[in-house]
Each structure stands twice: as C-alpha cells, then as structure tokens.
Wavefront OBJ file of the C-alpha trace (Angstrom):
o trace
v 200.224 134.129 80.346
v 199.465 130.924 81.867
v 196.885 132.109 84.670
v 195.000 133.972 81.766
v 195.374 131.136 79.201
v 193.702 128.789 82.043
v 191.071 131.175 82.733
v 190.248 131.296 79.334
v 190.209 127.526 78.912
v 188.207 127.109 81.913
v 185.467 129.791 80.424
v 185.628 127.819 77.080
v 184.627 124.593 78.850
v 181.899 125.978 81.194
v 180.496 127.575 78.043
v 180.471 124.445 76.152
v 178.944 122.645 79.433
v 176.400 125.155 79.450
v 175.264 125.037 76.363
v 174.888 121.023 75.938
v 173.082 121.303 79.389
v 170.555 123.638 77.592
v 170.315 121.709 74.326
v 169.639 118.362 76.756
v 166.939 120.428 78.446
v 165.139 121.676 75.257
v 165.294 117.977 73.996
v 163.637 116.906 77.194
v 161.223 119.831 77.184
v 160.348 118.610 73.661
v 159.645 114.729 74.473
v 157.741 116.029 77.571
v 155.460 117.914 75.541
v 155.029 115.297 72.544
v 154.013 112.771 75.219
v 151.552 115.584 76.621
v 150.195 115.923 73.310
v 150.314 112.185 72.575
v 148.208 111.568 75.597
v 145.547 114.106 74.174
v 145.661 112.136 71.056
v 145.365 108.954 72.654
v 148.092 107.073 70.872
v 149.478 103.916 72.028
v 152.878 104.132 73.821
v 154.787 103.028 70.585
v 153.005 105.435 68.461
v 153.519 108.163 71.435
v 157.325 107.174 71.476
v 158.004 107.339 67.793
v 155.936 111.143 67.850
v 158.062 112.112 70.518
v 161.094 111.409 68.347
v 159.520 113.450 65.369
v 158.959 116.416 67.815
v 162.483 116.595 69.074
v 163.684 116.260 65.610
v 161.509 119.337 64.495
v 162.890 121.500 67.133
v 165.877 121.433 64.273
v 163.926 122.928 61.809
v 164.380 126.782 62.721
v 165.775 128.569 66.069
v 163.159 129.196 68.830
v 160.290 127.185 69.927
v 157.765 128.157 66.626
v 158.915 125.150 64.893
v 157.836 122.624 67.631
v 154.781 124.794 68.608
v 153.707 124.382 65.037
v 154.090 120.785 64.760
v 152.383 120.287 68.076
v 149.331 122.570 67.112
v 149.049 120.950 63.727
v 149.273 117.228 64.686
v 146.788 117.906 67.408
v 144.358 119.993 65.164
v 144.797 116.830 62.453
v 143.861 114.419 65.203
v 140.440 116.439 66.079
v 141.919 117.730 69.213
v 140.769 121.102 69.700
v 143.530 123.105 71.831
v 144.472 126.839 71.120
v 148.129 128.134 70.406
v 148.373 129.548 74.140
v 147.664 126.025 75.594
v 150.329 124.487 73.457
v 152.733 127.667 74.672
v 151.541 127.094 78.022
v 152.548 123.259 77.947
v 155.935 123.780 76.469
v 156.713 126.466 79.397
v 155.066 124.120 82.030
v 157.422 120.880 80.497
v 160.373 123.391 80.371
v 160.315 123.776 83.982
v 160.002 119.741 84.416
v 162.734 119.192 82.187
v 165.024 121.689 83.986
v 164.147 119.956 87.348
v 164.633 116.382 85.841
v 167.898 117.109 84.385
v 169.325 119.147 87.467
v 168.301 116.380 89.989
v 170.026 113.849 87.912
v 173.399 115.425 88.285
l 1 2 3 4 5 6 7 8 9 10 11 12 13 14 15 16 17 18 19 20 21 22 23 24 25 26 27 28 29 30 31 32 33 34 35 36 37 38 39 40 41 42 43 44 45 46 47 48 49 50 51 52 53 54 55 56 57 58 59 60 61 62 63 64 65 66 67 68 69 70 71 72 73 74 75 76 77 78 79 80 81 82 83 84 85 86 87 88 89 90 91 92 93 94 95 96 97 98 99 100 101 102 103 104 105 106 107
C-alpha cells in the first residue's frame, strides 16, 4: 500500500500547488486589469495601487469573474469613462494571458 499512499500524497500535493498557482494568476490578472482601468481613469500611481488592491479584493465576493467585471465597469462609468462590457471582458482575458505568462516566467 505504500506505493499507492505515495501516489495519493503526490497527487494531493500537485492539486494544492495547481490551486495556489491558479489563485496567484487570477490575483495578478485582477491587478493588471485594475492598472488598465486606473490608466483610463487617470489615477495617480498611489490611487492606482490602492484601486488595484480593491479590485483584487472584489474577486472574493462571488465565484467567477462577474464580481470583478462589475466593479471595473461600475468604477469606469462613475469616473466618466465610456467603455462597454465587452471591452472590460476582453481586457480581463488579455490580462489573464499576461498574468499567466508573467508567473510562469518567474518560476
């Protein structure tokens, strides 16, 4: 049974590492998307940093991307920036690719 126990532990460890990596990728994606939106809203660097933290935090409201997209769309509209839902979702998709690339290169 030792071989099977070892395999099970290895599988559980890989599952945990993969989950942690996915969490880090999504947090990085959200930070990059927040920086994109902050640029559109013409925030100062300090405001942009604070805003990025709030966008990362918004991802904990519900499962999926809707909470982040809703925050970005609402904040951009409140700042008077005209952007449609599709543009925000495209920005999230593009930032996801960039976040994954950045973290994989950092390994």
